[in-house]
C-alpha positions in Angstrom: -96.9 -71.1 43.3 -96.1 -67.4 44.1 -98.9 -64.9 44.6 -97.8 -63.1 41.4 -97.9 -66.3 39.3 -101.3 -67.2 40.8 -102.5 -63.7 39.8 -101.3 -64.1 36.3 -103.0 -67.5 36.0 -106.3 -66.0 37.2 -106.0 -63.3 34.6 -105.4 -65.8 31.8 -108.4 -67.9 32.8 -110.6 -64.8 32.8 -109.3 -63.6 29.5 -110.0 -67.0 27.9 -113.6 -67.2 29.0 -116.5 -67.1 26.6 -119.0 -64.3 26.3 -122.7 -65.1 26.1 -125.7 -62.9 25.1 -127.2 -61.3 28.1 -124.2 -62.1 30.2 -123.6 -59.8 33.3 -120.8 -57.4 32.6 -119.0 -58.7 35.7 -118.6 -62.0 33.9 -117.3 -60.6 30.7 -113.7 -61.7 30.5 -112.3 -58.3 29.5 -114.2 -56.5 32.3 -113.5 -59.3 34.9 -109.7 -59.1 34.2 -109.7 -55.3 34.8 -111.6 -55.9 38.0 -109.1 -58.4 39.3 -106.3 -56.1 38.6 -108.2 -53.2 40.2 -108.9 -55.3 43.3 -105.2 -56.1 43.7 -104.2 -52.4 43.2 -106.8 -51.1 45.7 -105.8 -53.5 48.4 -102.1 -52.6 47.8 -102.9 -48.9 48.0 -105.1 -49.3 51.1 -102.3 -51.1 52.9 -99.6 -48.6 51.8 -101.7 -45.6 52.9 -102.9 -47.2 56.1 -106.6 -46.7 55.2 -108.8 -48.6 57.7 -111.5 -49.5 55.2 -112.8 -48.8 51.7 -116.0 -49.7 49.8 -116.4 -49.3 46.0 -119.2 -49.9 43.5 -119.2 -49.5 39.7 -122.4 -49.3 37.7 -123.1 -49.3 34.0 -126.4 -47.7 33.2 -129.0 -49.7 35.2 -126.6 -52.6 36.0 -124.4 -53.0 39.1 -121.2 -54.3 37.6 -119.1 -54.7 40.7 -119.1 -53.8 44.4 -116.5 -54.8 47.0 -115.3 -53.9 50.4 -111.7 -53.7 51.5 -110.2 -53.5 55.0 -112.0 -52.9 58.2 -115.2 -51.1 59.2 -113.8 -51.1 62.8 -110.1 -51.6 63.6 -110.8 -52.9 67.2 -113.3 -55.6 66.2 -111.8 -56.3 62.8 -115.3 -56.2 61.3 -114.8 -56.2 57.6 -116.0 -53.5 55.2 -118.6 -54.9 52.7 -120.7 -53.3 50.1 -123.5 -53.1 52.7 -121.4 -51.1 55.2 -122.9 -47.7 55.8 -120.8 -44.5 55.6 -121.7 -40.9 56.1 -121.8 -39.5 52.6 -121.6 -35.9 53.8 -121.8 -33.3 50.9 -123.1 -35.9 48.5 -126.3 -35.1 50.5 -126.5 -31.9 48.4 -127.3 -34.0 45.3 -130.4 -35.4 47.1 -131.4 -31.9 48.2 -131.1 -30.7 44.6 -133.0 -33.7 43.3 -135.8 -32.8 45.7 -135.9 -29.2 44.4 -136.2 -30.4 40.8 -139.0 -32.8 41.9 -140.9 -29.8 43.3 -140.1 -27.7 40.2 -141.5 -30.4 37.9 -144.6 -30.6 40.1 -145.2 -26.9 39.4 -144.5 -25.9 43.1 -141.7 -23.5 42.4 -139.5 -22.0 39.6 -135.6 -22.1 39.7 -135.4 -18.3 39.1 -137.8 -17.5 41.9 -136.2 -15.4 44.7 -135.6 -17.5 47.9 -137.5 -14.9 49.9 -140.7 -15.9 48.1 -140.7 -19.2 50.1 -138.7 -18.2 53.2 -139.9 -14.8 54.7 -137.0 -14.9 57.1 -134.5 -14.8 54.3 -132.9 -11.5 55.2 -129.2 -10.8 55.8 -126.6 -8.0 55.7 -126.4 -7.4 51.9 -123.3 -5.7 50.8 -124.7 -5.4 47.3 -128.2 -3.9 47.7 -128.3 -2.8 44.1 -127.6 -6.4 42.9 -130.3 -9.0 42.1 -132.2 -11.0 44.7 -130.8 -14.5 45.5 -132.6 -17.2 43.6 -133.1 -20.9 44.0 -130.9 -21.5 40.9 -128.1 -19.5 42.5 -128.2 -21.7 45.6 -128.1 -24.8 43.4 -125.0 -23.6 41.5 -123.2 -22.0 44.5 -123.3 -18.5 42.9 -125.5 -16.8 45.5 -122.6 -14.9 47.1 -123.6 -16.1 50.6 -120.9 -17.2 53.1 -119.6 -20.8 53.0 -121.0 -21.6 56.5 -123.6 -20.7 59.1 -122.2 -18.4 61.8 -120.9 -21.2 64.1 -117.5 -23.0 64.3 -119.0 -26.5 63.8 -116.0 -27.8 61.8 -113.9 -27.0 64.8 -116.0 -28.2 67.7 -118.5 -30.4 65.8 -121.4 -28.6 67.5 -123.8 -28.0 64.7 -126.5 -25.4 65.0 -130.2 -26.3 65.1 -132.5 -25.0 62.4 -133.7 -22.3 64.7 -130.1 -21.2 65.5 -129.1 -21.2 61.9 -132.2 -19.0 61.0 -131.6 -16.6 63.9 -127.9 -16.2 63.1 -128.5 -15.8 59.4 -130.0 -12.3 59.8 -126.6 -11.0 61.0 -124.5 -12.7 58.4 -123.1 -10.8 55.5 -122.9 -11.6 51.8 -119.4 -12.1 50.4 -120.1 -11.5 46.6 -122.8 -10.1 44.5 -125.2 -12.9 43.4 -124.2 -14.6 40.1 -120.8 -13.0 39.8 -118.5 -15.6 41.4 -118.6 -19.2 42.3 -118.5 -19.8 46.1 -119.2 -23.2 47.6 -121.7 -22.8 50.4 -123.0 -25.3 52.9 -125.1 -22.5 54.3 -126.7 -21.9 50.9 -127.5 -25.6 50.5 -128.9 -25.8 54.0 -131.3 -22.9 53.1 -132.3 -24.8 50.0 -133.3 -27.6 52.3 -135.5 -25.2 54.1 -137.1 -24.3 50.7 -137.9 -28.0 50.2 -139.6 -28.2 53.6 -141.6 -25.0 53.1 -142.8 -25.8 49.6 -143.5 -29.5 50.4 -145.3 -28.6 53.6 -143.4 -31.3 55.6 -140.0 -31.7 57.2 -137.0 -32.0 54.9 -136.2 -35.6 56.0 -139.8 -36.8 55.5 -139.9 -35.5 52.0 -136.5 -37.0 51.0 -137.5 -40.3 52.5 -141.0 -40.4 50.9 -140.1 -38.9 47.5 -136.6 -40.2 46.8 -135.3 -42.9 49.1 -138.4 -45.1 49.0 -139.2 -44.8 45.3 -135.6 -45.7 44.4 -135.5 -48.5 47.0 -132.6 -47.0 48.8 -133.3 -49.0 52.0 -129.8 -48.5 53.5 -129.9 -44.7 53.0 -131.2 -42.3 55.7 -131.3 -38.7 56.6 -131.4 -39.4 60.4 -130.3 -43.0 60.7 -132.5 -45.3 62.9 -130.9 -47.7 65.3 -131.0 -50.7 63.0 -128.9 -48.9 60.4 -126.5 -47.4 62.9 -125.3 -50.9 63.8 -124.0 -51.2 60.2 -122.0 -48.0 60.3 -118.3 -47.9 59.6 -116.3 -46.4 62.5 -114.8 -43.1 61.3 -111.1 -42.3 61.9 -109.0 -39.2 61.8 -105.7 -38.7 59.9 -102.9 -41.2 60.4 -100.4 -40.1 63.0 -96.6 -40.4 62.8 -96.8 -43.7 64.7 -99.4 -45.0 62.3 -102.3 -44.8 64.7 -105.6 -43.0 64.3 -108.2 -41.5 66.6 -111.8 -42.6 66.3 -114.2 -39.8 65.4 -117.7 -39.5 66.9 -121.0 -39.5 65.0 -121.9 -35.9 64.2 -125.6 -34.9 63.7 -125.5 -31.9 61.3 -128.8 -30.6 62.6 -129.5 -27.3 60.8 -126.8 -28.2 58.2 -128.6 -31.5 57.4 -129.6 -30.7 53.8 -125.9 -30.1 53.0 -124.2 -32.9 54.9 -126.2 -35.5 56.9 -127.3 -38.4 54.7 -125.7 -41.9 55.2 -125.6 -44.6 52.7 -123.8 -47.6 51.1 -122.0 -47.8 47.8 -124.7 -50.1 46.4 -127.5 -47.6 47.3 -125.5 -44.7 45.8 -124.9 -46.8 42.7 -128.7 -47.2 42.4 -129.0 -43.4 42.9 -126.4 -43.0 40.1 -128.4 -45.4 37.8 -131.4 -43.2 38.3 -129.4 -40.1 37.3 -128.1 -41.9 34.2 -131.7 -42.0 32.8 -131.1 -38.5 31.4 -132.8 -38.1 28.1 -135.0 -41.1 28.7 -138.5 -41.5 30.1 -139.4 -44.9 31.5 -142.5 -46.0 33.3 -142.4 -44.7 36.9 -139.3 -42.6 36.4 -138.8 -40.2 39.3 -137.7 -37.3 37.2 -138.1 -36.6 33.5 -135.1 -37.4 31.3 -134.9 -33.8 30.3 -134.8 -32.6 33.9 -132.0 -35.0 34.7 -130.1 -33.7 31.7 -130.8 -30.1 32.9 -129.3 -31.0 36.3 -126.1 -32.4 34.9 -125.1 -29.9 32.3 -122.9 -26.9 33.3 -124.9 -23.9 34.4 -121.8 -22.1 35.7 -118.3 -22.6 34.2 -115.0 -21.7 35.9 -112.6 -19.4 34.0 -110.4 -22.4 33.2 -113.4 -24.0 31.4 -112.3 -27.4 32.9 -114.9 -27.4 35.7 -118.2 -25.9 36.7 -121.5 -26.6 38.3 -124.8 -28.0 37.2 -127.9 -28.0 39.5 -126.4 -29.4 42.7 -123.7 -31.4 40.8 -120.1 -30.5 40.0 -119.2 -30.9 36.4 -115.6 -31.6 35.3 -113.8 -32.0 31.9 -110.5 -33.7 31.3 -108.8 -35.1 28.2 -110.8 -38.4 28.5 -114.4 -37.4 29.4 -116.9 -35.0 30.9 -118.2 -36.2 34.3 -120.6 -34.9 36.9 -120.9 -35.9 40.6 -119.9 -34.8 44.1 -117.5 -35.5 46.9 -118.1 -35.5 50.6 -116.3 -35.4 53.9 -117.5 -35.3 57.5 -115.7 -36.6 60.6 -113.8 -39.7 59.6 -115.9 -40.4 56.5 -115.0 -39.4 52.9 -116.9 -40.3 49.8 -117.0 -39.7 46.0 -119.6 -40.1 43.3 -118.5 -39.8 39.7 -120.7 -40.3 36.7 -119.7 -40.4 33.0 -122.9 -39.8 31.1 -121.5 -40.5 27.6 -120.2 -43.9 28.8 -123.1 -44.5 31.2 -120.6 -45.5 33.9 -120.6 -44.4 37.5 -118.1 -45.1 40.3 -118.8 -44.7 44.0 -116.1 -44.9 46.7 -116.4 -44.6 50.4 -113.6 -44.6 53.0 -113.6 -44.3 56.8 -110.6 -42.0 57.2 -110.1 -38.3 56.9 -107.1 -38.8 54.6 -108.6 -41.5 52.4 -108.9 -39.4 49.2 -111.8 -41.5 47.6 -111.5 -39.4 44.4 -108.1 -40.9 43.8 -109.6 -44.4 43.7 -112.7 -43.4 41.8 -110.7 -41.7 39.0 -108.5 -44.8 38.6 -111.5 -47.1 38.5 -113.2 -44.9 36.0 -110.2 -44.7 33.7 -109.6 -48.5 33.9 -113.2 -49.8 33.6 -115.2 -47.2 31.6 -113.3 -47.8 28.3 -113.6 -51.5 28.4 -117.3 -51.4 29.4 -117.9 -49.0 26.5 -116.1 -51.5 24.2 -118.0 -54.6 25.2 -121.4 -52.8 25.3 -121.0 -51.0 22.0 -123.6 -51.8 19.4 -122.0 -52.5 16.0 -122.9 -50.0 13.3 -124.9 -51.6 10.5 -122.8 -52.3 7.4 -125.3 -51.0 5.0 -124.4 -49.9 1.5 -125.2 -46.5 0.2 -128.5 -46.0 -1.5 -128.0 -46.0 -5.3 -130.4 -43.1 -5.6 -127.9 -40.9 -3.6 -125.7 -40.6 -6.8 -128.1 -38.1 -8.2 -127.4 -35.8 -5.2 -123.6 -35.9 -5.6 -121.9 -32.9 -7.0 -120.7 -29.3 -6.4 -123.2 -26.6 -5.4 -122.8 -22.8 -5.0 -125.0 -19.9 -3.8 -125.2 -16.4 -5.3 -122.4 -15.2 -3.1 -120.0 -17.8 -4.5 -119.9 -20.0 -1.5 -119.1 -23.6 -2.5 -120.4 -26.9 -1.1 -119.9 -30.5 -2.1 -122.2 -33.5 -1.6 -120.4 -36.8 -1.7 -120.5 -40.4 -0.5 -117.9 -41.3 2.2 -117.8 -44.4 4.3 -121.2 -45.5 2.9 -122.7 -42.2 4.2 -124.0 -39.2 2.3 -122.1 -36.1 3.6 -122.0 -32.4 2.9 -118.6 -30.7 2.7 -118.6 -26.9 3.1 -115.5 -25.2 1.7 -114.1 -22.8 4.2 -111.7 -19.9 3.7 -109.0 -20.2 4.8 -109.3 -24.0 4.5 -109.5 -25.9 7.7 -106.3 -27.8 8.9 -108.4 -31.0 9.3 -109.9 -32.2 6.0 -112.8 -33.7 7.9 -113.5 -30.6 9.9 -116.2 -29.3 7.5 -118.0 -32.6 7.0 -121.6 -33.0 8.0 -123.5 -36.3 7.8 -126.8 -36.3 6.0 -129.2 -38.8 7.5 -132.3 -39.8 5.4 -135.5 -38.2 6.7 -137.9 -38.6 3.8 -138.1 -38.4 0.0 -135.1 -36.4 -1.1 -134.9 -35.0 2.5 -132.1 -35.4 4.9 -131.2 -34.1 8.4 -127.7 -32.7 9.2 -126.5 -35.0 12.0 -123.3 -36.0 13.7 -121.2 -33.9 16.1 -121.1 -30.9 13.8 -124.6 -31.2 12.4 -127.1 -28.4 13.0 -130.0 -30.9 13.2 -131.9 -29.0 10.5 -133.1 -30.3 7.1 -131.4 -30.5 3.7 -133.9 -30.9 0.8 -132.9 -31.7 -2.8 -135.5 -30.2 -5.1 -135.6 -32.0 -8.5 -136.5 -30.5 -11.8 -138.7 -32.1 -14.5 -135.6 -33.8 -15.9 -135.1 -35.6 -12.6 -131.9 -33.8 -11.9 -131.3 -31.6 -8.8 -132.5 -28.1 -9.6 -131.5 -26.6 -6.2 -130.9 -27.7 -2.6 -132.6 -26.0 0.4 -130.2 -26.0 3.4 -132.0 -24.8 6.5 -133.7 -21.7 5.0 -131.3 -20.9 2.2 -130.5 -22.4 -1.3 -127.5 -23.6 -3.2 -127.5 -24.5 -6.9 -125.7 -27.2 -8.8 -122.7 -26.3 -11.0 -123.4 -27.6 -14.5 
């Protein structure tokens, strides 16, 4: 039997399987068949691109759906990559630093619009815009502080990172690039300074606070700021770009030192998947939850939008919008290690990819995995809408209503739902564009819901004859046409 025919047979077996209540998503036939195809595609892409190793994890809400390693953690020893292989996650470190800031904010230790100088007396630099506002914590989180991208050292050239003391000393001579909150400018320097805020406010070293307040509560046992020896033995060997002859040079481990809050954390795809699950608790509050659901939602929404309106920044997270979905996350690169964390909050699906090569492009794999798995996961986890019939009492609300200015509204039943149709002038091109669902809230009282609903109340006031005398919509009234 050829490999292709065997592959087709496996797909057919998976597709014919049965679904049981409470079944892990990985065992659902529709999800499993997509994973089989994705595995074949990833391995083919890895071989074609000459990528030494790759690790991937997909999570739905609080469930790890799939994790797998491909290729080699080390080309010499042929040690395989597994989901437990540790990679440097580089700039994804920034999401941990940002989470630490929000932890301190929720504990009442700081405010996001506080000037950074309130917590770091040494925060002085050559300010080209002295009439502009002071740099705030929020601006560091959104990369809108106007500070330079890097500390005043060529560490991406010689891999000799400055110590904290060297970064602070050199900062006084650095010059701002933009006036605060006028332009987006990604800044490793700014995020490193944010780590200093964490340490100053918490009253302990940055790594100690991250470990005690984030890694341990979330049980991220394979994640570390400064990796101990037992974790270093599980590291993937990093490799540079592929040369013309197909070979790659090994990269050496780089301690980011003073740049640690921007780039130094190491982790596995399964640990980052657990971190993603925590961030998908936005809007919810479960027992022992590390951050409030409202705080998580605050972190993920766009606080700064690029002129294209296709991307922007939340609080420590990048935010992107394409034709399929809105996602938040972060990418990372440091010496032979590249990583990508992408989360779709609406679908509650996250993808984590790590590779041990400078030219590995993990976002390419993460995007394909998201596009392939998120729709089918959404399909199999969807809760069917109840097939209730409209309340017979709703018939008395149906009809045409006007206000004293002549504006016309219509209340009707559509698809077993009570809806409000507002006539617009000129009429909308889409007939459903002016529809607002009315969800029962109490006696003769409804709330405007759905994508276009304002969330406010609609109250049908009845006369002595039991017919609608007027309708209060928000704070105004419309009257029935007789």
